[in-house]
Structure formats: structure tokens, C-alpha cells
C-alpha positions in Angstrom: 11.8 15.3 5.0 13.1 12.2 6.6 10.9 9.2 5.5 11.1 5.5 6.5 9.8 2.9 4.0 9.1 -0.4 5.7 8.9 -3.2 3.1 7.0 -5.6 5.4 8.5 -8.9 4.2 11.8 -10.7 4.8 12.5 -11.0 1.1 14.7 -8.3 -0.4 13.5 -9.0 -3.9 11.8 -5.6 -4.2 14.5 -3.5 -2.4 16.4 -2.2 -5.4 13.3 -1.4 -7.4 11.7 0.3 -4.4 14.8 2.5 -4.0 14.8 3.3 -7.8 11.0 4.0 -7.9 11.0 6.1 -4.7 13.1 8.7 -6.4 10.0 9.6 -8.6 7.8 9.9 -5.5 9.9 12.2 -3.3 11.6 15.6 -3.6 15.3 16.0 -4.1 16.1 17.1 -0.6 14.1 14.2 1.0 16.0 11.6 2.9 14.5 8.1 2.4 15.5 4.9 4.1 14.2 1.5 3.0 14.1 -1.4 5.5 12.9 -5.0 5.4 11.6 -7.1 8.3 14.1 -9.3 10.3 11.4 -11.9 10.8 8.0 -12.6 9.3 6.7 -13.8 5.9 8.6 -13.7 2.5 5.5 -12.0 1.0 2.0 -11.0 2.2 -0.8 -12.7 0.4 -3.3 -13.7 3.1 -4.4 -13.0 6.6 -1.8 -15.4 8.1 1.0 -13.7 6.3 -0.2 -10.3 7.5 -0.5 -11.5 11.1 3.1 -12.9 11.0 4.4 -9.6 9.7 2.8 -7.2 12.2 5.1 -7.7 15.3 8.3 -6.8 13.5 6.5 -4.0 11.5 5.7 -2.4 14.9 9.3 -2.9 16.1 10.5 -1.0 12.9 7.8 1.7 13.3 8.8 2.4 16.9 12.5 2.5 16.0 11.9 4.8 13.1 10.3 7.4 15.4 13.2 7.1 17.9 15.6 7.7 15.0 13.9 11.0 14.1 12.0 10.0 11.0 9.1 12.3 10.2 6.8 9.8 8.5 6.5 6.1 7.7 5.1 4.2 4.8 4.3 0.5 5.4 4.8 -0.6 1.8 1.9 -3.0 1.4 -1.5 -2.6 -0.1 -3.1 -4.5 2.7 -2.1 -1.8 5.3 -0.7 -4.4 7.7 -0.2 -3.0 11.2 -1.1 0.5 10.1 -3.8 1.2 12.7 -1.7 -0.4 15.5 1.3 1.7 14.4 -0.7 4.9 14.6 -1.5 4.1 18.2 2.2 3.5 18.9 3.9 6.6 17.4 3.3 10.4 16.9 4.3 10.7 13.3 2.1 10.0 10.2 1.9 6.3 9.1 0.3 5.1 5.9 0.0 1.8 4.0 -1.0 1.5 0.4 -4.7 1.0 0.6 -6.2 4.1 2.4 -4.2 6.7 0.4 -4.8 5.2 -3.0 -8.5 4.8 -2.3 -8.8 8.3 -0.9 -7.2 9.6 -4.1 -9.3 7.4 -6.3 -12.6 8.6 -4.7 -11.7 12.1 -5.9 -11.0 11.0 -9.5 -14.1 9.1 -10.5 -17.4 7.6 -9.4 -16.8 3.9 -9.6 -13.6 2.4 -8.3 -12.0 -1.0 -9.2 -8.8 -2.6 -7.8 -6.8 -5.4 -9.3 -4.6 -7.3 -6.9 -2.4 -10.4 -7.0 -4.2 -13.6 -5.9 -7.7 -14.6 -4.9 -6.5 -15.0 -1.3 -6.3 -11.2 -1.1 -9.8 -10.5 -2.2 -11.5 -11.2 1.2 -8.9 -9.0 2.9 -9.7 -6.1 0.5 -13.4 -6.5 1.2 -12.7 -6.0 4.9 -10.6 -2.9 4.2 -13.3 -1.5 2.0 -15.9 -2.1 4.7 -13.7 -0.4 7.3 -13.4 2.7 5.1 -17.2 2.7 4.5 -16.8 2.9 0.8 -18.7 -0.2 -0.3 -21.0 1.7 -2.6 -18.2 3.2 -4.6 -16.1 0.0 -5.1 -17.5 -1.8 -8.1 -14.8 -4.4 -8.8 -12.1 -6.3 -6.9 -10.1 -8.5 -9.2 -6.8 -10.4 -9.3 -4.2 -11.3 -11.9 -3.3 -14.6 -10.4 0.4 -13.8 -10.1 2.2 -14.3 -6.7 3.8 -11.3 -5.2 7.4 -12.6 -5.6 6.7 -13.2 -9.3 5.8 -9.6 -10.1 9.2 -8.9 -11.6 8.0 -10.1 -15.0 6.6 -6.7 -16.0 5.3 -7.7 -19.4 3.3 -10.6 -17.9 2.1 -8.3 -15.1 1.1 -5.4 -17.4 -0.8 -7.7 -19.8 -2.7 -9.3 -17.0 -3.5 -6.0 -15.5 -4.7 -4.7 -18.8 -7.0 -7.7 -19.3 -8.6 -7.4 -15.9 -8.8 -3.6 -15.9 -10.5 -3.6 -19.3 -12.9 -6.3 -18.2 -13.8 -4.3 -15.1 -14.4 -1.1 -17.1 -16.6 -2.9 -19.7 -18.5 -5.2 -17.4 -18.6 -3.5 -14.0 -18.6 0.2 -15.1 -15.4 1.0 -13.3 -14.1 4.5 -13.9 -10.8 4.5 -11.8 -8.3 1.6 -11.5 -6.2 1.1 -8.4 -3.3 -1.3 -8.5 -3.9 -3.7 -5.6 -0.3 -4.4 -4.6 2.6 -2.0 -3.9 4.9 -4.6 -5.7 3.2 -3.5 -9.0 5.8 -0.8 -9.4 6.5 1.0 -12.7 3.4 -0.1 -14.7 0.7 2.4 -13.9 1.5 4.9 -16.7 1.8 2.2 -19.3 -1.4 0.6 -18.2 -3.2 4.0 -18.2 -1.9 4.6 -21.8 -3.0 1.2 -23.0 -6.5 1.7 -21.6 -6.7 5.1 -23.3 -5.7 3.6 -26.6 -8.4 1.0 -26.1 -10.9 3.9 -25.8 -11.0 4.3 -22.0 -9.4 7.5 -20.6 -9.3 6.5 -16.9 -6.8 7.1 -14.1 -4.6 4.3 -12.8 -3.2 4.7 -9.3 0.1 3.3 -8.0 -0.5 2.6 -4.3 3.1 3.1 -3.3 3.2 6.5 -5.0 0.0 7.4 -3.3 1.2 6.3 0.1 4.5 8.3 0.0 2.8 11.5 -1.3 0.0 11.2 1.3 2.6 10.9 4.2 4.5 13.9 2.7 1.3 15.9 2.6 0.5 15.2 6.2 4.0 16.2 7.2 3.9 19.4 5.2 0.5 20.3 6.7 1.7 19.6 10.2 -0.8 16.8 10.7 -0.8 13.4 12.3 -3.5 10.9 13.1 -6.2 11.8 15.7 -5.6 10.5 19.3 -9.4 10.3 19.6 -9.3 7.5 17.0 -5.8 6.1 17.6 -5.4 6.2 21.4 -2.1 5.5 22.9 -1.9 1.9 24.2 -2.3 1.5 27.9 0.9 0.9 29.8 1.4 -2.8 30.6 4.0 -5.5 30.3 4.2 -7.6 27.1 5.6 -11.1 26.9 7.2 -12.2 23.6 7.9 -15.7 22.5 11.4 -16.8 23.4 11.9 -13.9 25.9 
């Protein structure tokens, strides 16, 4: 399979880790290309950041289909531009939120997500409402670590463990979803630490979920419904500076 991973930020801080981690998500004969934005935010942590990222996300999405890619992952838990991208192209497109939540719903009754900053929590409430899964989401928490500081894995894992344990004990959460695709490489350790603490619960890495979901759609010969994601009407578009 030929897969495009769009890291929807201008910063390259995650690129090498994404390329390393993606090897665990794909099959040996898959071709994977990782690409950043040319313009937009250095990270996505609020609605403004997301809005600034979407125009170039859509440029990259359109280009990926033209270059023959079979599926696209927009590597962000907030699913920036995902629905617009599905209107634009005829290949599967996923972000981090929908796939990880779909998987979580099949693994336990009560779901909790732990993200980066408080700014993200209202965005996640909106995504939960759009999916219609409010009754199953029991906790939305944050570790208070900015996206660009997630490279300190010890600090991140300790903070995730604290918030996840609290969500399990106080909010009856049965499944933990990592609320940022930048939280790479910690899901298994967190799952083991929670098990050692007496709670045998699954922990879902959203980047892993997104890649495998796109691969599943491709393998099944499926793409998004044109009754939901209708092709945009033909019209001229004017861009700033053009």
C-alpha cells in the first residue's frame, strides 16, 4: 500500500520519531511518505491553530491523491480538515480521533481520553458530540504539557499514568485513549503500569489506530460515502496573496 502521513504542523520536531514509529504500524511492503505543512502553526493546541493548518492540509491531501497514494492519515488527534479532505478526494482519509474512538468503543464500556492542554478539551467535546458518543465518554483530561514538549517521555508517561489512574478510580473509565498523536511510544508502558496498579485496561495510541484504520479501508476496497461527504460544487476560490 502507498500511504501518505501528513503531520499537520510546520515544525519537524516529530518527523524522525514518526518515521521510526510508523514501521510498527505498517506492513513490510507498504510505502509510507511523511510530510509537514509548508505554512500553518508550529503545533495544534486550539481552534485557531487548527483553522490555520487546514488550508495547507487540503493542499497536501489533493497532491497525495494526484501522486497515486491510496490512503491518507492526517496525524493529529483533533482530526483537522478530515471532513473537508473527504469531500475533496476519493481515497480514505483519517485523523487520530475517529479511529481511536471507534476502536475504544469495542474494547470497553466507559472511555476516557488524556490530551495535552486544557485548550484542547472543548475541541474534544465537540468531536465527541459529532460522533454521538457522549454517553460513553466518561473523562476528558489533560497532562498540561505542550505538544512541542512531548519529547520528554518520562515526564509524559508519569503524567499520563497519574491522569489515567485518576480517571479509572474516580470516573469509572475502562479504556484509555491517548489524546495526541505526538504521544508516540508510551501506550504499552502505560498499559503495563496501569495493570501493575491493579487495572487491566487497554490504552490506545491514536496514530497507530489511524494508520491501521486507513489500511483496513484500503484492504476492504472502501472509501467514505459520497452521500455524507459530497464533492464540493465547482466554483472559483480566491487565496490571500493570489
